[in-house]
TIVO-413991 format. One record per atom (N, C-alpha, C, O): x, y, z. Coordinates in steps of 0.001 Angstrom, whole numbers, plus 500000, padded with zeros to 6 digits. Example, Ala and Ser with C-alpha at 12.3 -4.5 7.8 and 13.67 -1.06 7.14 Angstrom:
<recs>
513190494310507800;512300495500507800;513200496700507800;514236496681508465;512850497750507080;513670498940507140;512900500030507870;513409501138508039;
</recs>
This chain:
<recs>
903285484804510639;902427484284509799;902759483982508264;903300484633507370;902233482790508351;902573482028506753;901973482751505883;900755482854506032;902745483612504487;902356484338503532;901526483691502739;900584484256502184;901773482551502621;900578481413501766;899623481294502231;898812480731501495;899164481640503443;897806481202504310;896577481709503602;895715480910503235;896463483005503394;895446483562502667;895222482926501042;894192482729500398;896253482772500807;896056481995499319;895733480663499416;894931480261498573;896222479722500376;895521478572500527;894021478596500594;893254478021499822;893752479252501499;892362479465501934;891358479974500595;890202479663500304;892175480732500050;891120481210498645;890923480173497655;889976480071496876;892035479336497790;891785478123496747;890717477040497415;889864476420496781;890936476967498678;889734476135499325;888606476593498997;887710475790498737;888361478017498926;887029478679498741;886797478559497176;885635478601496770;887727478429496375;887219478224495156;886769476461494872;885940476089494042;887405475744495618;887243474149495489;885795474062496292;884919473250495995;885716474804497104;884058474858497947;882986475388496586;881964474753496324;883352476485495892;882511476790494540;882465475759494089;881361475250494283;883159475125493533;883254473985492299;881882472816493092;880753472652492629;882352472280494128;881645471227494688;880449471634495199;879653470731495455;880046472977495457;878794473332495889;877674473630494477;876458473454494401;878635474129493483;877745474177491967;877324472733491772;876138472406491796;878654471582491513;877986470404491294;876714469902492464;875694469370492024;876867470097493741;875610469804494466;874408470429493992;873383469760494117;874331471352493572;873181472204493284;872400471807491936;871216471589491676;873849471812491043;873278471228489745;872552469644489482;871460469368488984;873740468662490085;873352467622489928;872385467104490886;871476466484490334;872308467169492118;871145466868492771;870259467523493264;869228466948493613;870391468758493414;869048469573493610;868269469748492079;867190469238491774;868801470283491544;868302470354489995;867824469308489397;866625469080489234;868979468442488949;868433467130487909;868248466165489095;867285465475488759;868559465863489993;868257464733491284;866693464822491174;865960464091490507;866328465939492020;865013466144492749;864307467259492034;863209467576492493;864697467821491123;864083469123490738;863383469896491854;862168470091491882;864333470356492850;863946471099494288;863348471924493930;862186471846494329;863670473231492983;862923474265492993;861186474152492504;860270474972492448;861295472918492250;859568472774491730;858843471664492675;857725471240492384;859612471184493924;859154469994494707;858329470581495723;858778471361496563;857272470263495667;856211470550496876;856711470258498341;857181469227498823;856486471372498841;857007471205500379;858514471181500564;859097470688501530;859098471805499463;860641472110499590;860779473553500338;861881473946500721;859565474329500524;859986475870500779;861097475988501490;862063476615501054;861090475372502723;861845475944503868;863225475431503372;864123476272503318;863479474274503039;864809474166502458;865293474999501452;866491475283501447;864393475516500435;864726476337499530;865098477690499845;865852478423499205;864275478009501258;864695479413501662;866088479361502530;866715480407502700;866517478226503029;867776478096503630;868679478425502489;869430479397502400;868478477409501584;869273477437500452;869518478763499998;870672479190500005;868528479496499584;868951480976499382;869655482001500326;870275482978499904;869542481773501278;870036482409502343;871529482437502347;872291483402502298;871824480872502431;873193480349502477;873660480951501000;874634481694501129;873360480860500097;873754481281498585;874104482815498699;875156483347498344;873110483353499212;873246484816499107;874601484994500032;875496485646499493;874798484612501047;875839484893502236;876988484419501381;877834485307501277;877332483183500661;878338482709500148;878460483688499240;879655483934499082;877820484310498619;877981485223497312;878864486369498042;879930486842497648;878227486644499059;879028488149499974;880426487812500293;881337488636500211;880609486360500726;881584485951501308;882811485797500119;883944486263500238;882286485008498920;883238484875497841;883816486355497337;885013486546497121;882812487350497186;883202488596496746;884139489273497831;885140489894497472;883718489109499463;884806489792500336;885865489285500369;886815490056500239;886132487988500529;887855487250500596;888289487530499406;889512487662499380;887530487737497963;888602487976496886;888892489142496750;890063489292496401;888210490237496903;888575491459496883;889093492405498136;889713493431497855;888920492170499094;888958492874500303;889889492060501405;889798490906501824;890816493119501703;891718492707502994;890792493567504255;890477494745504089;890479492917505310;890014493732506862;891122493566507743;891902492617507658;891204494533508638;891971494769509321;891342495477510665;890392496260510652;891941495116511627;891369495742512818;889924495318513254;889641494120513271;888958496315513623;887607495849513876;886836495316512252;885615495162512246;887283495177511527;886658495196509935;886858493616510129;885832493033509777;887755492831510531;887514491679510610;886373490787510951;885969489703510529;885905491843512091;884428491093512564;883355491067511634;882303490589512059;883393491626510021;882330491233509189;882413490014508672;881352489393508721;883357489434508169;883749488387507425;883495486974508555;883220485803508292;883685487556509662;883472486535510917;882490486301511269;882197485131511515;881575487345511436;879995487125511799;879479486431510445;878788485442510686;879599486631509468;879106486024508031;879403484482508303;878549483596508294;880632484334508521;881231482800508651;880499481886509644;880209480716509397;880176482654511012;879517482163511838;877972481778511317;877581480621511163;877162482997511075;875943482423510414;875471481429509721;874401480838509865;876738481175508567;876712480254507475;876979479036508235;876160478132508068;878019478801509092;878012477615509856;876440477007510529;875888475910510443;876110478139511130;874982477868511628;873713477382510720;873106476426511202;873209477905509452;872565477832508492;872871476385507802;871961475741507280;874069475973507835;874625474508507226;874020473656507916;873316472845507313;874122473586509447;873777472887510413;872178472825510383;871646471717510450;871541473766510302;870053473948510345;869489472929508872;868575472113508753;870436473406507996;869793472930506398;870274471388506548;869636470693505758;871041470763507184;871228469332507368;870028468788507854;869454467863507280;869595469352508948;868570469062509989;867260468872509028;866664467795509048;866839469915508208;865754469829507609;865738468920506163;864725468418505675;867002468845505651;867099467909504235;866646466164505240;865720465421504916;867306466002506053;867211464748506902;865483464567507233;864965463452507290;864729465815507430;863468465700507875;862554465462506752;861563464745506892;862913466158505403;862145466167504377;862118465385503209;861070465204502589;863448464799502787;863874464114502043;864531462845502025;864900462659503184;864919461736501213;865678460930501820;866981461133500835;866859460803499656;868121461627501269;869263462051500323;869789460656499871;869832459658500590;870244460752498371;870803459684497855;872607459642498435;873094460665498916;873228458679498337;874519458626498796;875228459365498164;876105459758498934;875397459917496891;876287460470496295;876033462046496882;877011462786496980;874739462508497252;874726463860498038;875055463612499674;875605464486500344;874837462915499972;875591462875501396;877185462579501202;877952462683502159;877508462306500260;879250462256500413;879781463393499843;880962463703500003;878743464253498975;879249465620498521;878844466612499965;879623467535500200;877926466464500690;877597467276501811;879089467193502821;879633468201503271;879542465902503027;880666465452503779;881869465761503481;882753465922504323;882047465893502003;883459466706501527;883380468110501577;884465468663501753;882188468993501450;881793470180501614;882099470417503218;882728471361503696;881602469518503797;881883470387505518;883276469987505702;883875470847506348;884029468973505363;885659469070505493;886431470170505023;887243470843505657;885973470301503476;886971471547502973;886461472701503824;887312473450504304;885106472946504083;884635474283504631;885394474068505918;885873475131506313;885599473270506527;886108473662508160;887566473958507977;888056474798508731;888511473243506860;889920473508506555;889917475105505934;890873475850506155;888640475579505070;888626476827504934;888605477886505711;889360478849505581;887546477737506749;887105478688507805;888466478536508702;888862479607509164;889248477377509025;890253477656510234;891518478216509658;892366478676510422;891749478207508011;892925478992507524;892486480582507630;893136481450508212;891306480753506975;890547482155506924;890640482502508451;891218483526508816;890220481870509093;890077482567511097;891467482943511152;891812484121511240;892343481901511100;894031482707511564;894482483739510557;895305484567510948;894060483796509340;894318484828508609;893653486305509456;894329487250509863;892111486142509563;891639487094510378;892205487425511687;892290488620511970;892513486746512338;893403486882513857;894908487643513579;895446488437514351;895295487302512612;896720488212512593;896091489486512097;896271490435512860;895408489741511026;894704491037510595;894057491963511769;894087493191511690;893507491315512794;892739491835514014;893497492781514910;892931493657515564;895278492494514918;895727493363515602;896255494342514870;897071495020515493;896051494686513637;896568495738512910;895703497021513030;894738496892513783;895840498137512487;895016499380512462;893906498703511606;894055497836510745;892646499352512076;891213499158511380;891100499986509846;891345501160509566;890738499122509207;890776499729507748;890512498255506735;890692497104507132;890011498690505251;889807497665504209;890794498230503407;891181499398503441;891297497054502462;892291497597501662;891921496348500224;891647495153500333;892040497127499054;891869496283498019;893081495299497672;894283495489497860;892350494056497043;893357492977496446;893830493456495198;893487494509494659;894753492500494711;895258492846493316;894201492009492546;893549491110493077;894087492402491192;893187491579490272;893985490318489704;894415490264488551;894114489408490566;894517488244490024;893653486956489019;892425486920489086;894236486173488319;893169485056487814;892324484663488803;891111484809488652;892838484122489928;891960483764491210;891095484576491667;889980484121491923;891353485907491881;890319486710492195;888981486602491731;887891486395492263;889596486903490006;888397486992488932;887399485523488908;886187485534488692;888100484480489141;887407483244489621;886375483350490450;885222483043490148;886734483783491518;886013483757492933;885226484590492687;884086484363493092;885507486096491820;884093486654491672;882973486367490749;881881486933490809;883371485272489718;882667484766488973;881631483728489803;880462483509489486;882320483174490889;881591482128491494;880583483150492397;879450482736492644;880902484186492778;880225484735493491;878951485248493099;877950485251493814;879057485805491593;877957486133490861;876913484956490778;875714485062491038;877655483671490320;877023482391490390;875924481902491632;874723481648491542;876723481881492669;875925481418493732;874878482614494442;874029482335495289;875063483613494056;874305484953494359;872877484695493579;871798484832494158;872992484320492250;872073484283491403;871089482890491665;869885482894491404;871748481817492173;871189480542492538;870463480892493534;869278480561493505;870993481679494718;870237482011495666;869002482981495709;868078482847496511;869080483961494773;867852484411493946;866777483423493241;865552483454493365;867414482710492618;866322481806491865;865706480913493333;864486480942493493;866423480266494202;865633479328494992;864734480595495989;863643480179496381;864922481390496223;863797482389497042;862867482800496220;861866483130496856;862745482932495059;861550483065494091;860929481694493873;859700481754493863;861449480426493690;861240479421493899;860435479286495208;859209479256495107;860855479225496106;860287478885497841;859108480082497738;858103479723498351;858985481259497194;857851482140497143;856942481498496338;855850481431496901;856958480874494974;856214480408494035;855665479091494598;854496478758494405;856350478507495150;855776477059495951;854692477334496994;853612476754497118;855255478450497802;853985478711499073;852773479115498245;851668478771498666;852862479816497100;851821480366496588;850861479098495954;849639479191495839;851493478145495648;850915476870494541;850277476135495698;849106475773495581;850945475890496794;850502474814497763;849208475589498411;848309474863498834;849082476706498498;847513477075499130;846885477332498095;845711477540498404;847068477442496880;846030477856495775;845053476800495311;843931477236495057;845274475297495122;844454474688494656;844576473180494907;845488472447494523;843401472824495679;842866471054496074;841375471008495641;840457471716496054;841342469982494682;840111469762494277;839211468881495144;838022468577495059;840379468513496181;839931467124497032;839110468154498428;838473467563499300;839222469358498444;838679469937499626;837105470059499795;836449470813499076;836593469350500688;834867469505500807;834688467969500530;833474467797500640;835171466976500279;834809465657499718;834291465176501126;834497465828502150;833655464072501098;833461463145502170;834467462603502513;835462462733501801;834518461967503490;835879461045503835;835944459855503255;835000459075503384;837140459492502472;837369458213502107;838650457693502520;839451458381503152;838882456414502158;839956455624502184;840628455132501188;840303454043500713;841582455784500746;842053455727499583;843420454995499352;844271455260500201;843826454035498263;844953453554498522;845749453837496960;845062453798495940;846783454033496906;847351454591495938;848843453990495579;849778454001496381;848906453497494325;850059452972493806;850776453997492941;850072454682492199;852256454208492947;852967455022492157;852787456353492863;852744457374492178;852670456423494308;852069457613495118;853404458744495062;853201459953495164;855074458038494849;855758458899495071;856105459340493733;857216459867493677;855511459277492716;855909460008491285;855259461396490880;854566462035491671;855508461771489722;855132463245489698;853644463597489988;853276464628490550;852952462745489597;851401463045489853;850903462532490874;850040463065491572;851481461283491082;851096460740492543;851395461361493920;850719461084494911;852504462267493943;853260463045494739;851973463901495039;851388463320495953;851481464701494775;850591465614494225;849321465342494744;848590466071495415;849153464200494349;847985463541494768;847582463162496051;846453463336496509;848714462537496736;848965462255497823;848628463059499233;848050462820500293;849407464266498546;849496465691499396;848160466037499686;847636466274500774;847478466027498037;846060466711498327;844989466201499108;844189466915499713;844978464795499088;844434463752499554;844315464300501169;843330464771501736;845673464063501686;845893464294502954;845728465619503668;845550465792504874;845820466517502713;845458467685503502;843816468153503235;843349469183503722;843075467254502419;841907467500502302;841290466364503400;840133465983503221;841955465908504367;841351464823505405;841293463429505155;841082462668506099;841469462952503888;841275461943503602;842592460733504004;843810460895503930;841824459537504432;842997458416504813;843690457969503693;843025457575502735;845103457954503629;845855457674502368;846637456270502890;846978456083504058;846839455369501827;847822454080502027;848855454381500814;848193454441499778;849775454522500643;850887454315499487;851615453222499264;852530453011500059;851450452480498400;852244451278497994;853746451695497470;853729452317496407;854612451535497851;855698451829497273;856864450923497728;856951450292498781;857935451014496475;858850450052496683;859816450304497967;860270449391498657;860084451835498200;860776452265499292;859947453080500129;859525454176499761;859644452447501516;858668452462502030;859550453764502966;858855454752503203;860644453792503358;861458454693503959;861323456072503087;860895457087503637;861638456071501946;861823457317501112;860084457759501104;859845458964501182;859174457010501033;857878457455500842;857357458113501953;856645459108501817;857732457513503355;857063458056504492;857744459321504889;857171460097505653;858980459588504399;860201460760504630;859204461697503674;858614462611504249;858964461494502089;858340462440501340;857142462783501750;856684463866501383;856368461894502629;854983462798502839;854752462769504437;853700462415504969;856168463295505256;856535463692506435;855784462660507411;855754463042508580;855266461613507189;854804460406508036;853566460457508243;852929459944509163;853088461294507088;850909461447507279;850579460539506412;849364460344506457;851247459731505447;850383458635504747;851134457589505653;852110457712506393;850300456470505322;850651454843505827;851154454561504386;850560454830503342;852609453847504563;853229453402503563;853278451748503589;853337451245504710;853260450946502555;853249449607502870;854227449554501289;854222450434500428;854935448387501264;856122448028500412;855620446871499635;856221446700498574;854554445933499931;853972444908499239;852636444945499679;852227445437500731;851835444258498588;850272444310498829;850125443279499946;849283443523500810;850792442234500028;850755441273501193;850640441871502510;850196441215503452;851093443332502660;851261443526504118;849760444376504565;849553444852505681;848855444421503457;847562444568503443;846693443560503789;846619442620502997;845791443521505118;844861442506505521;843913442349504879;843353443389504531;843322441090504449;842252441080503737;840811441532504165;839863441509503380;840721441939505453;839811442714506231;839531444449506027;838503445102506207;840771444828505619;841087446236505097;839865446566504006;839352445879503122;839675447690504390;838747448377503369;839223449756502763;839637450739503377;839072449593501509;839714451204500745;838316451017499733;837853450106499047;837882452638500113;836838453046499057;837245453168497694;836518452798496771;838542453747497501;839015454282496245;840885453700496010;841826453913496775;840882452992494772;842208452552494242;842854453373493469;842429453211492326;843743454251493506;844584455032492518;845402454155492055;846202453903492955;845684453414490915;846864452888490188;847428453625488973;846982453544487828;848539454402489407;849572455294488968;850731454473488689;851430454960487800;851195453279489211;852418452707489261;852959452444487636;852089452146486817;854218452541487227;854692452323486170;856143453125485946;856329454308486232;857127452214485370;858257452870485103;858350453822484168;857536453653483261;859191454969484022;859253456326483275;859194455790482019;859635454645482117;858824456061480692;859008455567479584;860098456160478752;860616455627477770;860394457374479282;861500457844478797;862564457868479521;862545458589480518;863661457158479239;864946456577479826;865787455811478845;865844456149477663;866420454811479315;867115454235478715;866399453478477024;865215453158476916;867177453366476167;866795453041474978;865834451998475196;865937451371476251;864726451632474224;863753450605474345;864383449219473828;863977448835472731;865350448412474511;865648447414474212;864744446098474884;863961446155475833;865079445060474169;864092444111474718;864052444003476342;862981443814476919;865159444123476975;864953444010478313;864183445294479093;863643445273480199;864291446238478297;863572447580478871;862270447474478515;861386447847479286;862076447097477639;860390446814477538;859867445870478260;858677445871478575;860718444945478605;860007443645479817;859723444835481232;858628445023481761;860792445392481544;860724446164482763;859553447244482774;858929447499483804;859259447969481334;858172448825481627;856880448132481411;855928448755481880;856548446862480750;855552446442480625;855184445452482175;854042445280482601;856277444979482734;856130444498483904;855822445617485144;855108445351486111;856446446820484947;856031447451486015;854449447997486053;854028448427487126;853609447982484927;852299448267484570;851614446889484773;850982446674485807;851711446115483966;850858445325483803;851048444190485142;850031443771485695;852118443837485501;852755443212486788;851932443865487940;851162443078488492;851936445088488397;851599445727489273;850041445699489285;849344445473490274;849648445945488125;848049446146487981;847215444362488370;846202444118489025;848025443560487753;847608442281487969;847759441888489858;846882441423490585;848735442157490109;848631441992491644;847886442878492569;847791442623493769;847439443758492098;846718444630492895;845063444051492691;844268444072493631;844713443558491364;843578442962490972;843464441790492071;842461441665492774;844402441084492140;844779439803493049;844468440096494637;843694439456495348;845135441037494946;844682441391496265;843067441733496343;842347441295497241;842658442487495387;841128443237495446;840297441990495606;839316441973496349;840612441162495050;840031439436494643;839930438896496057;838812438595496474;841184438717496973;841192438230498129;840508438964499035;839724438336499746;840646440681499270;839922441388500150;838741440903500006;838284440342499010;837991441220501487;836541440981501819;835483442540501648;834264442589501814;836378443657501285;836051444699500917;836294445236499453;837354445830499256;835607445116498644;835927445454497315;835833447220497105;834836447899497351;836861447611496702;836794448896496555;835464449679495445;835149449132494388;834901450816495852;833807451162495202;834295451648493878;833718451235492872;835359452533493758;836000453074492415;837664452560492440;838380452433493433;837981452332491103;839370452068490825;839722452943489662;839156452754488585;840611453880489801;840919454939488910;842330454384488208;843311453989488838;842230454433487077;843287453539486317;844423454514485303;843972455029484280;845560454665485591;846137455619484829;846610454787483386;847049453638483457;846466455510482074;847003454957480943;847641456147480448;848034457100481120;847727455933478722;848518456689478312;848001457322476831;847571456399476139;847934458375476276;847513458745474497;848558457663474249;847906457134473349;849591456950474316;850347456154473431;849423455082473105;849477454543472000;848443454676474131;847315453754473276;847387453976471476;847574453068470666;847215455193471212;846724455283469781;847829455153469009;847602455045467804;849019455132469377;850173454858468591;850620456241467684;850276457347468099;851255456133466668;851627456844465581;850631456883464511;850318455922463808;850053458331464426;848722458558463615;849216459713463074;850035460395463691;848659460118461585;848700461203460734;848376462502461462;847647462494462454;848876463536461008;848711464880461754;847400464955461970;846848464892463069;846752465131460625;845283465431460434;844366464775461156;843366465413461484;844496463259461599;843441462315462382;843460462964463986;844427463151464725;842088463212464199;841395463649465571;841018462248465974;840280461491465344;841748461967467337;841825460603468268;840752460801469383;841042461435470397;839755460367469235;838579460257470510;838948459023471182;839965458379470924;837984458690472151;838182457513473103;837970456240472321;838525455161472528;836935456580471238;836522455424470621;837666455061469422;837433453979468882;838447455528469087;839656455490468194;840252454330468471;839987454011469630;841067453407467833;841590451713468052;842892452132468169;843280453252467837;843712451090468724;845442451190468847;845645450894467703;844749450548466933;847348451014467280;847774450738466283;848843449664466017;849364449517464911;849192448789467296;849839447597467234;851309448205467713;851962447392468368;851889449385467518;853080449856467952;853379449167469543;852627448471470225;854756449645469829;854961449183471048;854163449969472325;853664449273473209;854085451138472373;853568451806473087;851935451986473316;851304452323474318;851455451581471811;850086451415471880;849799449849472749;848883449579473526;850813449084472337;850537447541473059;850665447838474607;849854447502475470;851766448489474776;852138448600476495;850830449032477242;850380448487478249;850144450407476390;849217450892477112;847646450045477120;846748450094477960;847739449282475846;846482448226475846;846731447080476513;845707446396476491;847582446563477078;847776445130477958;847501446002478916;846409445650479362;848050447397479764;847876448139480860;846300448102481176;845806447610482190;845782448555480392;844274448956480431;843275447190480511;842241446950481135;844106446250479623;843422445267479696;843797444232481110;843005443370481491;845068444479481753;844935444017482933;844216444896484075;844176444467485228;843713445995483765;843220446440484903;841765446025484882;841187445814485947;841060445880483560;839804445574483345;839358444292483852;838300444042484429;840455443400483511;840284442151483857;840645441747485455;840519440607485904;841068442792486140;841417442367487727;840069443034488305;839652442804489440;839486443826487450;838168444791488051;837256443934489191;836630443015488662;837106444025490302;836151443249490888;834402443972490513;833985445086490195;833920442927490712;832329442839490170;831482444463490249;830791445054489420;831889444787491560;830876445872491999;831806446973491795;831435447966492422;832823447140491177;833733448452491629;833576449204490142;833620448617489061;833405450476490319;833280451218488941;835014451808488518;835867452378489198;834993451450487406;836404452045486822;836640453237486096;835918453301485101;837481454311486262;837565455135485590;838955455248484816;839804455835485486;839317454886483751;840619454916482955;841249456403482506;840622456840481541;842138457143482873;842685458314482053;843865457839481222;844886457222481525;843359458365479981;844489458269479005;845213459636478920;844925460516478108;846217459710479886;847300460912479988;847933461246478663;848372460486477800;847869462746478708;848954463413477370;850140463562478408;850167463093479546;851031464250477832;852334464632478553;851650465674479776;850930466626479476;851927465397480875;851578466229481722;852788467287482626;853825467024483235;851869468860482278;852589469747482842;852476469861484395;851816469103485106;853231470940484816;853265471091486398;854411471435486651;855189471453485697;854905471814487957;856107472003488685;856999470660488900;856804469786489744;857912470712488032;858448469235487877;858290468727486743;858126469314485674;858348467300487011;858014466259485701;858574466794484132;859767467085484051;857998466876483319;858484466832481727;858464468581481781;859415469071481171;857837469247482206;858091470499481723;859125471560481743;859280472502480966;860020471098483137;860920471906483125;862109471530482100;862907472393481732;862181470166481651;862872469508481147;862615470237479503;863617470610478893;861658470351479061;861024470965477527;861866472297477836;862883472535477185;861385473212478912;861527474451478903;862964474653479007;863236475728478473;864126474006479525;865294474115479787;866285474824478582;867182475660478693;865790474205477518;866931474716476646;866326476382476364;867156477283476485;865302476645476100;864503477892476003;865060479183476925;865234480345476559;865263478629478139;865947479420479194;867440480147478648;867872481277478877;867889479292478030;869363479554477581;869272480240476023;870232480733475432;868171480168475615;868039480940474217;868188479605473094;868334479741471879;868130478616473653;868196477514472588;867268476393472194;867504475253471796;866143477045472420;864985476374472049;864439476393470593;865053476999469714;863594475905470410;863181475496468764;862161474189468662;861541473698469606;862145473761467311;860735472841466990;861757471866466789;862879472093466335;861145470396467277;861810469327467039;861137468653465451;859959468557465107;862160468334464849;861666467938463562;861169468832462672;861763469908462602;860046468621461842;859327469429461231;858582470447462055;858402471592461641;858148470017463233;857258470689464278;855621470436463807;854763471149464328;855335469681463078;854243469339462299;853194468395463599;851999468461463888;854111467730464020;853507466858465031;852673467281466352;853201468018467186;851532466859466497;850833467470467656;851095466919468961;851547465778469060;850836467676470036;851428467744471092;850189467909472204;849729468921472733;849827466452472346;848721466573473248;849306466713474485;850474466341474594;848571467308475718;849133467495477072;847948467952478125;846826468290477748;848340467914479401;847524468372480335;847958468663481439;848830467958481946;847433469829482119;848090470080483358;847890469469484730;846722469438485117;848784468996485503;848599467854486595;847373468575487686;846678467966488499;847382469958487416;846285470172488535;844852469723487907;843896469445488631;844812469692486853;843485469153485891;843516467651486069;842391467149486092;844363466948486180;844416465633486379;844018465410487832;843260464481488112;844416466082488604;843974465988489914;842380466217490311;841744465586491155;841822467513489296;840547467649489300;839798466377488679;838800465991489287;840273465541487270;839526464575487093;839390463470488127;838293463008488441;840398463114488581;840253462123490031;839357462593491178;838615461736491658;839319463732491647;838605464240492514;837114464285491778;836190463959492523;836782464617490519;835629464423490069;835263462878490059;834091462582490294;836126461940489818;835594460615489513;835343460091491320;834454459399491817;836070460503491701;835595460336493413;834000460633494092;833420460119495048;833667461533493277;832527462331494038;831414462126492965;830310462547493309;831504461513491633;830606461499490665;830477460156490154;831264459584489400;829190459626490738;829233457964490187;828928457794488750;828955456709488170;828641458913488221;827990458699486930;829312458677485653;829094458419484469;830637459001486222;831832459031485776;832353457699485764;832672457156486821;832475457084484580;832886455664484405;833508455586482791;833199456346481874;834474454437482733;834620454105481642;836091454917481159;836795455483481995;836402454884479828;837456455436479468;837614457016479004;836770457481478239;838701457829479477;838329459404479221;839958459682478462;840962459145478929;839998460474477405;841188460987477133;841582462556478240;841118463696478215;842435462018478953;842857463263479741;843997463860479474;845121463693479948;843502464745478474;844149466015477574;843471467242477841;842278467291478141;844265468293477727;843488469470477475;843087469837476131;843673469400475140;841986470722476069;841028471101474908;841872471358473746;841682470967472594;842979472178474271;843902472822472829;845205471768472652;846013471419473513;845134471429471387;846313470522471120;847168471390470135;846907471419468933;848316472175470755;849144472604469479;849943471540468835;850087470370469191;850514472270467652;851834471414467059;852999471725467787;852983472724468507;854165470916467698;855096471034468309;855878472518467791;856667473148468495;855595472773466854;856283474090466519;855376475041467278;855996475993467752;854087475034467514;853412475786468263;853591476098469433;853427477204469947;853967475047469948;854433474899471424;855751475716471640;855897476516472563;856624475452470763;857949476213470785;857746477674470422;858627478420470848;856750478248469710;856542479445469731;855960480057470984;856389481094471490;854933479326471456;854629479774472705;855448480141474126;855415481051474953;856168478958473934;857207478779474947;858294480260474860;858480480992475832;858860480454473630;859421481490473400;858799482579473875;859403483213474740;857475483052473440;857051484279473526;856718484405475452;856880485441476097;856299483235475958;855836483144477378;857726483323477812;857934484313478513;858588482759477576;859903483410478329;860552484392477553;861771484258477658;860260485235476887;860943486052476233;862398485653475648;863358486394475860;862523484495474930;863592483806474303;863654483835472812;862564483586472296;864497484039472091;864462483595470665;864243482346470426;864392481477471285;863826482098469110;863801480419468487;865008480561467899;865209481655467372;865917479705467842;867374479742467113;867510478256466910;868214478094465914;867200477287467341;867346476198467065;866576475473466214;865557476028465803;866877474068465750;865958473013465312;866711471869465573;867883471723465227;866018471036466203;866558469415466386;866024468426465328;864934467855465379;867084468294464230;866423467199463182;866300465902463860;866965465576464844;865217465025463149;864843464001463579;865909463034463217;866417462603464252;866304462661462433;867045461632461467;868123461019463010;868036459973463654;869040462167463150;869793461531464057;869382461196465508;870054460452466222;868336461739465866;867871461452467175;867134459967466820;867442459030467558;866277459741465838;865954458562465752;867009457375465528;866702456236465880;868183457629464975;869141456949465018;869383456580466665;869265455451467141;869729457743467372;870370457423468714;869433456661469629;869887455782470361;867994456997469615;866936456601470795;866128455329470067;865489454546470770;866192455179468703;865354454291468082;864016454393468333;863593455528468115;863095453510468761;861696453240468687;861200454655469917;860293455460469704;861988454620471018;861668455668471907;861368457209471218;860435457911471609;862307457619470134;862269458604469427;861156458801468907;861136459742468113;859919458092469108;858417458245468638;857727459395469575;856781460058469148;858285459584470916;857823460278471756;857825461539471475;856775462179471518;858875462047471176;859100463217470614;859012463872469097;859090465090468931;858817462810467858;858739463303466781;857329462749465925;856965463019464780;856629461765467089;855358461460466161;854346461471467168;854062460475467833;853693462802467309;852514463047467899;850925462592467609;850406462070466622;850477462942468673;848953462467468592;847929463597468976;847913464182470059;847045463822467877;846334465272467866;844937464276468787;844165463611468096;844799464296470106;843832463431471132;842898464573471605;843269465696471943;841672464126471575;840613465086471698;839750464543473027;839218463435472971;839649465293474105;839065464847475252;837562464979474929;836909465967475262;837076463970474289;835698464189473887;834509464240474988;833532464988475014;834902463186475916;833989462687476987;833998464050478064;832950464605478394;835419464509478573;835483465444479572;834449466454478980;833533466919479658;834638466729477796;834288467673477085;832483467869477078;831824468866477377;832111466764476702;830699466584477024;830088466515478349;828892466575478636;830808466420478889;830387466262480657;830676467365481419;830780467448482643;830849468581480185;831161469864480890;832225470020481874;832113470925482700;833334469186481894;834681469043482887;834941470415482438;834893470751481255;835290471406483674;835992472792483933;837606472569483684;838170471754484414;838286473189482788;839743472851483059;840135474086483723;839565475146483463;841069473999484556;842016475140485168;842981475694484318;843205476902484393;843664474900483417;844610475219482268;844010474818481122;844482473782480652;842883475446480372;842749474803478720;843385475222477680;843141474830476539;844452476242478048;845306476668476790;847001476456477359;847478476490478493;847493476274476280;848863476026476373;849580477405477123;850167477269478196;849480478621476509;849784479644477113;849493479790478581;850355480278479313;848247479370479091;847896479594480612;848878478635481533;849377478858482636;848968477468480653;849894476405481682;851235477029481540;851750477512482548;851728477063480635;853312477625480699;853467479176481128;854600479595481362;852450479961481227;852662481200482028;852603480668483678;853330481261484475;851829479674484114;852052479274485586;853031478758485700;853560479067486768;853669477997485046;855012477021485593;856250477760485080;857283477437485667;856387478725484069;857558479355483772;858155480093484488;859207480605484107;
</recs>
């Protein structure tokens, strides 16, 4: 037997660990925020079990040398792991559209894993003919690297197990559309953070949902084939009837620097889609009874910390303000004569996924703190409450016009930092200075350092009941 066989297998195991860490962090965490993705419970449970088995395998192969009957222990773990991997491939293909980089990574993991298990299998075969027993390996640098990987992959498995359990509880906990009369709903932006939750909730409540999406295959897989998906409004017949249109379409404002080209993309994705939707409604023989239109509190622009902004407050002429004003104007001009419209000016939307995990991530590592002087107001709303607002609009004919879709509690950014630190039990150690970030991001830095104190006046006057009225209640739900 080649004396280098085991060492080669351990080197391949270390490479497997590196590629697996990349796949988890880049694709599962940063790419699709899998631990917060609704409907990902089965995949997360498989990942948890596979990670825990890999943790055992890393530690066992690093420190123990089995002989005789003991070779059966790692052999069984490897066979079970291969079976779980095949099952994981099937579940992933059924539940989400994998990007090319993830498919390539999975292929490399499979090839490397095959070589790893073949080499280690040959070594186990050689050991099987020896007297039964377990011996300890020497503590080499490679052994310590594999030990660290064992701890890391096991911790990842525990995290995925808790995430799967939490998502199962969330899925069954809240659906404001249950019990409403049957309606036919057309949703644009249905694959986004709010849209995905909205479409799933509507489907579970027995409504008929059509989703307008640029990638119909992705959307069809995202909703497990339960929603009708079209890629163009031209695919809808003029005789089709929708009771409700929910227009959430729009490219994310947080992303590339706001160059002239990027501003044009942001404008077209909102105003262009809205105008096209209005043109289709004009051609249709059955106008919707309700049009729910997304907007944002960016409508009010940059204001002094002390100013309280209601639905009557004017825009200020900044880019974000102009973008939202043009979006709302396009929706208003596209509105059919007999259609009721509800415009929701959304604050920063919290929930499983979206902006909140990114905001909280530094706190998990003890690096949280205020942005700038921390005095800027932080107007937010929980996604569950946004869904409840849409549900109310669908059953309350008195709800019409513009609404500030924010929570009644509006902390400063420094108060947000203190609350996040308290909820997560982490120290407040850092302050992010405004000047270098403004230099780096340009006008987009307004989103982080220039807040607005937005008051949901009309919702409060109409006795809307918030599920998450306070920042602490929202953070404890999602942290």
